[in-house]
Structures are given as C-alpha cells and as structure tokens.
NUDOFI-716409 format. One record per residue (C-alpha): x, y, z negated; residue number from 0. Coordinates in pm, whole numbers, plus 50000, padded with zeros to 5 digits. Example, Ala and Ser with C-alpha at 12.3 -4.5 7.8 and 13.67 -1.06 7.14 Angstrom:
% residues 2
(atom (51230, 49550, 49220), 0)
(atom (51367, 49894, 49286), 1)
//
This chain:
% residues 469
(atom (77093, 72176, 20930), 0)
(atom (76754, 72417, 20980), 1)
(atom (76821, 72699, 21237), 2)
(atom (77186, 72627, 21269), 3)
(atom (77338, 72829, 21628), 4)
(atom (77521, 72738, 21874), 5)
(atom (77857, 72916, 21789), 6)
(atom (78033, 73056, 22111), 7)
(atom (78399, 72941, 22217), 8)
(atom (78572, 72673, 22211), 9)
(atom (78431, 72373, 21982), 10)
(atom (78599, 72156, 21747), 11)
(atom (78657, 71787, 21881), 12)
(atom (78513, 71564, 21619), 13)
(atom (78472, 71092, 21654), 14)
(atom (78094, 71099, 21490), 15)
(atom (78056, 70789, 21231), 16)
(atom (77670, 70728, 21202), 17)
(atom (77711, 70567, 20825), 18)
(atom (77410, 70327, 20720), 19)
(atom (77442, 70307, 20306), 20)
(atom (77222, 70056, 20079), 21)
(atom (77122, 70335, 19971), 22)
(atom (77203, 70638, 20116), 23)
(atom (77235, 70733, 20502), 24)
(atom (77518, 71002, 20648), 25)
(atom (77641, 71134, 20965), 26)
(atom (77960, 71293, 20991), 27)
(atom (78181, 71454, 21188), 28)
(atom (78569, 71354, 21131), 29)
(atom (78816, 71628, 21300), 30)
(atom (79088, 71268, 21437), 31)
(atom (79394, 71377, 21460), 32)
(atom (79399, 71469, 21048), 33)
(atom (79148, 71237, 20973), 34)
(atom (78962, 71502, 20802), 35)
(atom (78567, 71540, 20769), 36)
(atom (78463, 71844, 20852), 37)
(atom (78088, 71786, 20796), 38)
(atom (77874, 71566, 20632), 39)
(atom (77508, 71521, 20623), 40)
(atom (77271, 71231, 20385), 41)
(atom (76953, 71178, 20346), 42)
(atom (76864, 70872, 20144), 43)
(atom (76784, 70506, 20276), 44)
(atom (76437, 70439, 20122), 45)
(atom (76270, 70087, 20228), 46)
(atom (75918, 70038, 20259), 47)
(atom (75723, 69782, 20134), 48)
(atom (75549, 69617, 20312), 49)
(atom (75316, 69407, 20460), 50)
(atom (75498, 69195, 20602), 51)
(atom (75781, 69202, 20318), 52)
(atom (76058, 69494, 20231), 53)
(atom (76182, 69671, 20516), 54)
(atom (76406, 69903, 20641), 55)
(atom (76214, 70221, 20712), 56)
(atom (76413, 70245, 21068), 57)
(atom (76219, 70487, 21268), 58)
(atom (76260, 70765, 20991), 59)
(atom (76618, 70703, 20956), 60)
(atom (76631, 70727, 21337), 61)
(atom (76425, 71041, 21353), 62)
(atom (76638, 71156, 21085), 63)
(atom (76965, 71080, 21332), 64)
(atom (76899, 71253, 21648), 65)
(atom (76780, 71612, 21448), 66)
(atom (77073, 71574, 21273), 67)
(atom (77291, 71455, 21563), 68)
(atom (77123, 71791, 21759), 69)
(atom (77257, 72011, 21491), 70)
(atom (77630, 71835, 21499), 71)
(atom (77633, 71931, 21935), 72)
(atom (77522, 72258, 21881), 73)
(atom (77888, 72295, 21712), 74)
(atom (78071, 72055, 21831), 75)
(atom (78227, 71857, 22048), 76)
(atom (78181, 71485, 21989), 77)
(atom (78467, 71206, 22168), 78)
(atom (78292, 70934, 22026), 79)
(atom (78047, 70833, 21842), 80)
(atom (78053, 70560, 21538), 81)
(atom (77789, 70290, 21414), 82)
(atom (77863, 70174, 21059), 83)
(atom (77629, 69932, 20819), 84)
(atom (77589, 69735, 20484), 85)
(atom (77604, 69395, 20578), 86)
(atom (77317, 69100, 20523), 87)
(atom (77077, 69282, 20755), 88)
(atom (76931, 69211, 21103), 89)
(atom (76685, 69356, 21358), 90)
(atom (76484, 69138, 21604), 91)
(atom (76457, 69304, 21926), 92)
(atom (76356, 69229, 22238), 93)
(atom (76377, 69460, 22531), 94)
(atom (76128, 69679, 22380), 95)
(atom (76176, 69703, 22036), 96)
(atom (76116, 69554, 21672), 97)
(atom (75934, 69269, 21715), 98)
(atom (75954, 69265, 21317), 99)
(atom (76016, 69496, 21075), 100)
(atom (76409, 69477, 20892), 101)
(atom (76385, 69299, 20629), 102)
(atom (76551, 69516, 20339), 103)
(atom (76783, 69203, 20198), 104)
(atom (76656, 69274, 19814), 105)
(atom (76258, 69104, 19977), 106)
(atom (76229, 68859, 19751), 107)
(atom (76205, 68517, 20006), 108)
(atom (75846, 68278, 19913), 109)
(atom (75925, 67976, 19720), 110)
(atom (75845, 67744, 20023), 111)
(atom (76164, 67892, 20216), 112)
(atom (76348, 67858, 19860), 113)
(atom (76332, 67523, 19890), 114)
(atom (76322, 67477, 20262), 115)
(atom (76641, 67637, 20284), 116)
(atom (76807, 67502, 20070), 117)
(atom (76810, 67213, 20188), 118)
(atom (76915, 67351, 20537), 119)
(atom (77224, 67568, 20470), 120)
(atom (77543, 67491, 20555), 121)
(atom (77826, 67384, 20249), 122)
(atom (78029, 67658, 20108), 123)
(atom (78315, 67445, 20245), 124)
(atom (78194, 67565, 20581), 125)
(atom (78089, 67953, 20534), 126)
(atom (78211, 68069, 20227), 127)
(atom (77900, 68228, 20099), 128)
(atom (77705, 68091, 19862), 129)
(atom (77263, 68130, 19867), 130)
(atom (77230, 68473, 19709), 131)
(atom (77005, 68573, 19539), 132)
(atom (76672, 68817, 19736), 133)
(atom (76787, 68852, 20099), 134)
(atom (77169, 68895, 20044), 135)
(atom (77151, 68607, 20283), 136)
(atom (77104, 68683, 20697), 137)
(atom (77078, 68314, 20718), 138)
(atom (76791, 68261, 20522), 139)
(atom (76675, 68632, 20611), 140)
(atom (76587, 68453, 20942), 141)
(atom (76470, 68126, 20810), 142)
(atom (76189, 68293, 20673), 143)
(atom (76117, 68514, 20922), 144)
(atom (76117, 68158, 21186), 145)
(atom (75941, 68017, 20984), 146)
(atom (75682, 68260, 20837), 147)
(atom (75635, 68429, 21183), 148)
(atom (75730, 68181, 21434), 149)
(atom (75600, 68367, 21707), 150)
(atom (75737, 68744, 21653), 151)
(atom (76037, 68586, 21570), 152)
(atom (76061, 68384, 21896), 153)
(atom (75929, 68680, 22045), 154)
(atom (76310, 68847, 21965), 155)
(atom (76566, 68788, 22324), 156)
(atom (76828, 68970, 22087), 157)
(atom (76883, 68952, 21692), 158)
(atom (77161, 69200, 21623), 159)
(atom (77344, 69292, 21301), 160)
(atom (77231, 69573, 21157), 161)
(atom (77609, 69790, 21282), 162)
(atom (77441, 69711, 21636), 163)
(atom (77137, 69798, 21634), 164)
(atom (77190, 70163, 21566), 165)
(atom (77423, 70100, 21901), 166)
(atom (77145, 69907, 22041), 167)
(atom (76986, 70245, 21943), 168)
(atom (77155, 70468, 22056), 169)
(atom (77287, 70305, 22384), 170)
(atom (77058, 70045, 22483), 171)
(atom (77322, 69776, 22510), 172)
(atom (77368, 69512, 22332), 173)
(atom (77617, 69303, 22117), 174)
(atom (77721, 69148, 21851), 175)
(atom (78083, 69197, 21606), 176)
(atom (78215, 68970, 21365), 177)
(atom (78255, 69154, 21045), 178)
(atom (77928, 69163, 21093), 179)
(atom (77856, 68854, 21134), 180)
(atom (78167, 68750, 20886), 181)
(atom (77966, 68929, 20608), 182)
(atom (77822, 68689, 20373), 183)
(atom (77598, 68532, 20661), 184)
(atom (77602, 68221, 20634), 185)
(atom (77622, 68246, 21016), 186)
(atom (77982, 68251, 21052), 187)
(atom (78225, 67969, 21018), 188)
(atom (78576, 68174, 20892), 189)
(atom (78776, 67894, 20955), 190)
(atom (78687, 67845, 21296), 191)
(atom (78649, 68196, 21403), 192)
(atom (78301, 68026, 21535), 193)
(atom (77987, 68071, 21485), 194)
(atom (77787, 67772, 21234), 195)
(atom (77667, 67461, 21257), 196)
(atom (77345, 67594, 21089), 197)
(atom (77346, 67934, 21341), 198)
(atom (77313, 67663, 21632), 199)
(atom (77107, 67398, 21524), 200)
(atom (76801, 67644, 21476), 201)
(atom (76863, 67830, 21787), 202)
(atom (76956, 68182, 21673), 203)
(atom (77318, 68149, 21868), 204)
(atom (77125, 68203, 22205), 205)
(atom (76976, 68518, 22014), 206)
(atom (77288, 68674, 21953), 207)
(atom (77473, 68879, 22208), 208)
(atom (77834, 68808, 22326), 209)
(atom (78099, 68887, 22047), 210)
(atom (78251, 69209, 22134), 211)
(atom (78528, 69483, 21908), 212)
(atom (78437, 69708, 21646), 213)
(atom (78620, 69960, 21875), 214)
(atom (78493, 69860, 22238), 215)
(atom (78277, 70073, 22422), 216)
(atom (77903, 69931, 22412), 217)
(atom (77753, 70272, 22652), 218)
(atom (77753, 70621, 22701), 219)
(atom (77507, 70808, 22419), 220)
(atom (77156, 70770, 22603), 221)
(atom (76851, 70930, 22440), 222)
(atom (76570, 71102, 22594), 223)
(atom (76585, 71335, 22315), 224)
(atom (76883, 71483, 22465), 225)
(atom (76895, 71580, 22863), 226)
(atom (77092, 71952, 22770), 227)
(atom (77226, 71851, 22470), 228)
(atom (77586, 71736, 22639), 229)
(atom (77791, 71794, 22995), 230)
(atom (77921, 71448, 22961), 231)
(atom (77730, 71167, 22730), 232)
(atom (78022, 71066, 22455), 233)
(atom (78031, 70641, 22463), 234)
(atom (77884, 70493, 22195), 235)
(atom (78139, 70243, 22044), 236)
(atom (78044, 69824, 21919), 237)
(atom (78081, 69966, 21529), 238)
(atom (78138, 69763, 21200), 239)
(atom (78042, 69675, 20826), 240)
(atom (78106, 69892, 20662), 241)
(atom (78343, 69763, 20309), 242)
(atom (78558, 69656, 20657), 243)
(atom (78573, 70019, 20801), 244)
(atom (78754, 70057, 20478), 245)
(atom (78955, 69841, 20487), 246)
(atom (79084, 69876, 20762), 247)
(atom (79206, 70179, 20764), 248)
(atom (79507, 69975, 20519), 249)
(atom (79541, 69756, 20710), 250)
(atom (79613, 70036, 20940), 251)
(atom (79865, 70218, 20694), 252)
(atom (80059, 69863, 20755), 253)
(atom (79932, 69760, 20416), 254)
(atom (79987, 69398, 20314), 255)
(atom (79970, 69244, 20038), 256)
(atom (79748, 69490, 19815), 257)
(atom (79403, 69424, 19643), 258)
(atom (79158, 69694, 19752), 259)
(atom (78865, 69778, 19548), 260)
(atom (78604, 69891, 19800), 261)
(atom (78293, 70039, 19541), 262)
(atom (77921, 70188, 19597), 263)
(atom (77621, 69986, 19519), 264)
(atom (77930, 69674, 19540), 265)
(atom (78148, 69702, 19451), 266)
(atom (78392, 69392, 19634), 267)
(atom (78745, 69342, 19578), 268)
(atom (79003, 69281, 19928), 269)
(atom (79253, 69030, 19890), 270)
(atom (79453, 68860, 20199), 271)
(atom (79630, 68622, 19981), 272)
(atom (79408, 68388, 19884), 273)
(atom (79359, 68128, 20011), 274)
(atom (79055, 67984, 20095), 275)
(atom (79001, 67671, 19988), 276)
(atom (79071, 67891, 19611), 277)
(atom (78728, 68037, 19607), 278)
(atom (78464, 67998, 19401), 279)
(atom (78189, 67944, 19546), 280)
(atom (77994, 67963, 19137), 281)
(atom (78145, 68326, 19111), 282)
(atom (78053, 68514, 19465), 283)
(atom (78406, 68481, 19605), 284)
(atom (78346, 68457, 19922), 285)
(atom (78497, 68537, 20295), 286)
(atom (78477, 68847, 20472), 287)
(atom (78640, 68851, 20800), 288)
(atom (78830, 69191, 20915), 289)
(atom (78749, 69382, 21246), 290)
(atom (79093, 69162, 21398), 291)
(atom (78928, 68829, 21311), 292)
(atom (79128, 68740, 21009), 293)
(atom (78965, 68549, 20715), 294)
(atom (78980, 68751, 20371), 295)
(atom (78923, 68622, 20035), 296)
(atom (78650, 68894, 19840), 297)
(atom (78440, 68889, 19556), 298)
(atom (78167, 69094, 19409), 299)
(atom (77918, 69207, 19239), 300)
(atom (77696, 69529, 19219), 301)
(atom (77896, 69739, 19064), 302)
(atom (77748, 70110, 19145), 303)
(atom (77352, 69959, 19096), 304)
(atom (77464, 69831, 18736), 305)
(atom (77668, 70111, 18699), 306)
(atom (77367, 70316, 18708), 307)
(atom (77159, 70088, 18463), 308)
(atom (77354, 70094, 18226), 309)
(atom (77453, 70482, 18224), 310)
(atom (77075, 70583, 18286), 311)
(atom (76981, 70919, 18437), 312)
(atom (77115, 71087, 18203), 313)
(atom (77424, 70896, 18172), 314)
(atom (77501, 70919, 18495), 315)
(atom (77475, 71353, 18516), 316)
(atom (77743, 71359, 18185), 317)
(atom (78126, 71247, 18265), 318)
(atom (78246, 70994, 18005), 319)
(atom (78517, 71138, 17789), 320)
(atom (78792, 70942, 17557), 321)
(atom (78673, 71020, 17241), 322)
(atom (78315, 70811, 17390), 323)
(atom (78516, 70545, 17492), 324)
(atom (78697, 70540, 17167), 325)
(atom (78397, 70479, 16989), 326)
(atom (78186, 70235, 17196), 327)
(atom (78500, 70070, 17113), 328)
(atom (78564, 70057, 16713), 329)
(atom (78216, 69969, 16679), 330)
(atom (78303, 69729, 16875), 331)
(atom (77935, 69789, 17093), 332)
(atom (77913, 69580, 17439), 333)
(atom (77711, 69546, 17743), 334)
(atom (77715, 69196, 17895), 335)
(atom (77619, 69121, 18220), 336)
(atom (77422, 69056, 18486), 337)
(atom (77199, 69435, 18549), 338)
(atom (77075, 69312, 18894), 339)
(atom (76995, 68937, 18976), 340)
(atom (77338, 68929, 19125), 341)
(atom (77495, 68760, 18840), 342)
(atom (77887, 68905, 19051), 343)
(atom (78145, 68662, 18828), 344)
(atom (77970, 68476, 18589), 345)
(atom (77652, 68255, 18738), 346)
(atom (77383, 68287, 18571), 347)
(atom (77357, 68600, 18399), 348)
(atom (77093, 68732, 18664), 349)
(atom (76857, 69042, 18509), 350)
(atom (76965, 68910, 18180), 351)
(atom (77209, 69178, 18144), 352)
(atom (77205, 69321, 17746), 353)
(atom (77363, 69582, 17510), 354)
(atom (77457, 69392, 17178), 355)
(atom (77607, 69631, 16895), 356)
(atom (77494, 69983, 16805), 357)
(atom (77352, 70095, 17106), 358)
(atom (77467, 70407, 17280), 359)
(atom (77347, 70757, 17130), 360)
(atom (77491, 71012, 17408), 361)
(atom (77441, 71041, 17751), 362)
(atom (77811, 71075, 17772), 363)
(atom (77821, 70728, 17578), 364)
(atom (77592, 70541, 17818), 365)
(atom (77858, 70642, 18084), 366)
(atom (78174, 70526, 17911), 367)
(atom (77995, 70199, 17821), 368)
(atom (77890, 70170, 18205), 369)
(atom (78268, 70260, 18303), 370)
(atom (78435, 69979, 18042), 371)
(atom (78187, 69784, 18135), 372)
(atom (78238, 69792, 18522), 373)
(atom (78673, 69762, 18473), 374)
(atom (78578, 69516, 18321), 375)
(atom (78367, 69260, 18586), 376)
(atom (78656, 69432, 18823), 377)
(atom (78954, 69295, 18573), 378)
(atom (78772, 68968, 18635), 379)
(atom (78778, 69000, 18918), 380)
(atom (79078, 69008, 18989), 381)
(atom (79204, 68709, 18804), 382)
(atom (78998, 68482, 19005), 383)
(atom (79149, 68651, 19336), 384)
(atom (79530, 68605, 19161), 385)
(atom (79558, 68950, 19217), 386)
(atom (79967, 69046, 19140), 387)
(atom (80031, 69357, 19433), 388)
(atom (79929, 69657, 19386), 389)
(atom (79537, 69786, 19288), 390)
(atom (79400, 70048, 19516), 391)
(atom (79027, 70146, 19392), 392)
(atom (78794, 70313, 19745), 393)
(atom (78503, 70475, 19757), 394)
(atom (78252, 70613, 19451), 395)
(atom (78454, 70454, 19149), 396)
(atom (78786, 70648, 19220), 397)
(atom (78646, 70994, 19110), 398)
(atom (78572, 70765, 18792), 399)
(atom (78910, 70843, 18593), 400)
(atom (78779, 70651, 18316), 401)
(atom (78719, 70345, 18516), 402)
(atom (79040, 70449, 18730), 403)
(atom (79233, 70440, 18343), 404)
(atom (79035, 70161, 18166), 405)
(atom (79157, 69867, 18460), 406)
(atom (79508, 70058, 18463), 407)
(atom (79533, 69952, 18106), 408)
(atom (79413, 69630, 18166), 409)
(atom (79616, 69552, 18473), 410)
(atom (79882, 69614, 18307), 411)
(atom (80156, 69406, 18584), 412)
(atom (80008, 69647, 18859), 413)
(atom (79991, 69942, 18955), 414)
(atom (79665, 70121, 18992), 415)
(atom (79583, 70376, 19304), 416)
(atom (79310, 70530, 19340), 417)
(atom (79183, 70697, 19724), 418)
(atom (79151, 71086, 19787), 419)
(atom (78979, 70989, 20030), 420)
(atom (78597, 71122, 19987), 421)
(atom (78505, 70859, 20239), 422)
(atom (78662, 70566, 20331), 423)
(atom (78397, 70372, 20540), 424)
(atom (78329, 70674, 20757), 425)
(atom (78748, 70732, 20806), 426)
(atom (78810, 70381, 20870), 427)
(atom (78486, 70338, 21108), 428)
(atom (78645, 70648, 21315), 429)
(atom (78946, 70491, 21388), 430)
(atom (78772, 70248, 21574), 431)
(atom (78818, 70505, 21812), 432)
(atom (79177, 70503, 21942), 433)
(atom (79223, 70208, 21760), 434)
(atom (79511, 70053, 21695), 435)
(atom (79642, 70370, 21539), 436)
(atom (79891, 70439, 21238), 437)
(atom (79694, 70598, 20943), 438)
(atom (79792, 70792, 20636), 439)
(atom (79696, 70720, 20351), 440)
(atom (79644, 70977, 20046), 441)
(atom (79665, 70806, 19733), 442)
(atom (79738, 70926, 19379), 443)
(atom (79838, 70656, 19145), 444)
(atom (79666, 70593, 18763), 445)
(atom (79817, 70689, 18451), 446)
(atom (79752, 70337, 18200), 447)
(atom (79491, 70473, 17892), 448)
(atom (79643, 70432, 17546), 449)
(atom (79388, 70260, 17363), 450)
(atom (79511, 70083, 17145), 451)
(atom (79211, 69835, 17049), 452)
(atom (79135, 69752, 17391), 453)
(atom (79334, 69442, 17506), 454)
(atom (79106, 69255, 17169), 455)
(atom (78816, 69394, 17276), 456)
(atom (78887, 69227, 17618), 457)
(atom (78933, 68942, 17533), 458)
(atom (78587, 68952, 17246), 459)
(atom (78443, 69041, 17553), 460)
(atom (78548, 68780, 17804), 461)
(atom (78436, 68488, 17490), 462)
(atom (78126, 68664, 17526), 463)
(atom (78023, 68659, 17846), 464)
(atom (78234, 68289, 17858), 465)
(atom (77971, 68161, 17615), 466)
(atom (77676, 68301, 17836), 467)
(atom (77764, 68076, 18135), 468)
//
C-alpha cells in the first residue's frame, strides 16, 4: 500500500466499499459494470480491552481507512463510497464525536445489567430475536451504557448503527437504516416496520436519526485530510448491514424461493418463506429485515469462529481431504456443540463444545472434523427453516469443498450451489450505487459426496446433540 504513485492517463471508474467485519476490515474498489473487485486492502479488527469495556478501536480503523482511500484516489475515479458493517454495534455521538467508546459485541455485561435488562426486554413475538450472550443484543448494550454511564449517555445526540457511524465519519451526515436496526437489535419490530416499544419507552428513539434507505446518498465525502485528492467530491451512501448486503445480490438477481447461507465469522441462513410465528426463540432463530423493509426468517450460529476453534491453527492451514473425512466417520469421532458462548440452534450448549470418540490425529483430520461439524449444524438449521428450495453457500465456506459436498449429501432433496464471488458482502454493497439494477451471479452446482455411512453418522450425531439440550 505504501509508495504508490499516480498513474497518468484515464483512471478506472470504481465504486469503493468500506466493509467492516468483526474479524477483518476491508476497502475494496469494485468495477460497477461487471461487479469485479479490482483492488482490495485488508487489516485486522482488533478490539481494545478497556476501560470502560471491550470496545472497537475506531481511530486505528479510521486512520487505516484514510491511508487506504488516499491510495485509491491516486489510481481510480471513485463514483461513490458505500459503508457496510456487522450488526449488534452502534456509536453514541455528539457533534464532536464519540461520547463513549463503541462497544464490541463480545463485551460481557455485569450481573445487574443482565438482571435488569431481562425484566425490561421486549417479548420475542414483538422483535423476533432473543437476548443473546454478551453484548450481542444491541438494546442491552444501550441499557448498560445508559445505566452505568448515564451522564455521558445523556450527552449523546445520536445513536448510529455501525455502518451509519462510518458514513457519518466520511460525510458528517447522520442517518438510521432499516437493515442495521432490524439485525437482531431488539430495537425494531419487523411486523409493524417501526421501532420497538422498548426503544420508545427508554427514549432511545429520540436519539436515532431519521430512517434513510441503504442506497440513499448521505452527502459528499468531507475529509479535512483530503483537500487535494479529487476535483469533485464523491458521494457517501447510507450503507447497509453486511449479511443483508450479500442477500441483496440475490434479490437483485430475481431469486425468490431459495435459501442463502451467508458465511464468515457467523453463518447466517436466510429463508423468506418461513412465517415469523414459526421462529423458535430457543433455537437462535431470528428475523432480519432486508433493504426493502421486508422481514426474513433466519437461523444463525458462529460457524466461522467454531470452525477455527475445532480446526486449530495448524488445521486452518490444512486442506481437509476425503480420506480424512472417511476416517473420522468410520471411527465415530464427533464434535458436539458449542465451541463459542452462542449455542446457536442448541440451547444451553454455549462453551460446552467437546469431541467424543478417538481424537483427530493430524491437522487435516481436525479440519475435516470441523467441516463435518459445521455442515451438520447447517443442515439442522435448514430443517428449522423448513428449507425446500435451492440452497446457495456464499462467503468463506463456499471455498470449503468438503463442507459444500457434505451439505449436498445431507440435503438430498435440494440442489446446493456455491457462489464463486469471493466478496459477496462487498459486491452486494457496491450494487447500492444505482440500485435497483439487475445482478448476474456466478454459481456452481455442488456434487454430493458419496459417503456410505454419512446418513447413519448424522442420525447418531443428532441423537447425541439433542440429549445435551
């Protein structure tokens, strides 16, 4: 990234996406006509332990963003800048900036907040999301901040979801946005399309700016560091929740009866056919809200994080092979949930994950076991959603051929595809510039793995897991 010089002549015209993930932060230049990533920079998203709580290192991220944007302005003609970010995160700001650090959603609330919020929380049938571990429920974060840091909380003029916070840092304009508020925050009622009773009762609704659509323009890029970067300042868009950005690509492509598996740190499964009243709060079934304001039934678990825990550092560098998988299954080695504090579809299993049977003997066997575990968890989530149409794997797990083939074998009545796009979230976010526009997708059909003992193994695994809950 250092030492780049401006190339004379015509510059390639791009849309720039600032993609803030829980694990990594990316800046991508995307050619808008064929949705091709022509350049991407990446850095780690490392939270700060505190005080006053685990929080996002926003200034380090912003400094990296400015340096990366400068490089992009040297080489590209930037049409627009689109922020997108993971959910369960918000900034409390006044006209000067943050009044409290932006809480990381893995911050652990004190006992009095857990107890107090349990009494104040909205009913599942209003918000269609449960109270999650740590700070994963955004409303519980705000409850904590408003009680333990009341004076500073009151100073806040605005509560900005994460994507809109970064939009404000780039444009100076505030907004709320529906996919960010509807991403299991307990601040949103997906049936009514309004803020929850809790948000109104606590007065937080007065601190949330007016709703704008993800593809609306906030304003021109306003950076004191960049007086000579451009002749005309590019617009900054409102931005979008990351998984919903990915889902938007399929809406733009005309997909209707399908199930999308958006994978990364979280594995979130979208299926718009299931009615909200069939969501099971104990199974981490939730509602998301798409960029057009429609509720979408979802399941979720921390598939990427659990894979890392199971595979281990050496396993992450290994490619799991069929022979490893057959060996794992033949010996009856099983990974049982859950390897993070979120139990996902199996309540009460958070941080109780363990391996039963003979332990894996090599890094590639650990990677095979991790692939098998995540595939079994995903297949169970598909059952919860009553998924019956085509299944599309998007994101990091689309590169895991063992996982994809296993899922196809576990879902014999459905056709499974993988997306070839490596940055589905960013590609979806880039489509907000000029939305709506027709999208074309590059999908490969997945061949089912032929493993004779797999179905019997899967039945045994489910019996073991159900006994835990």
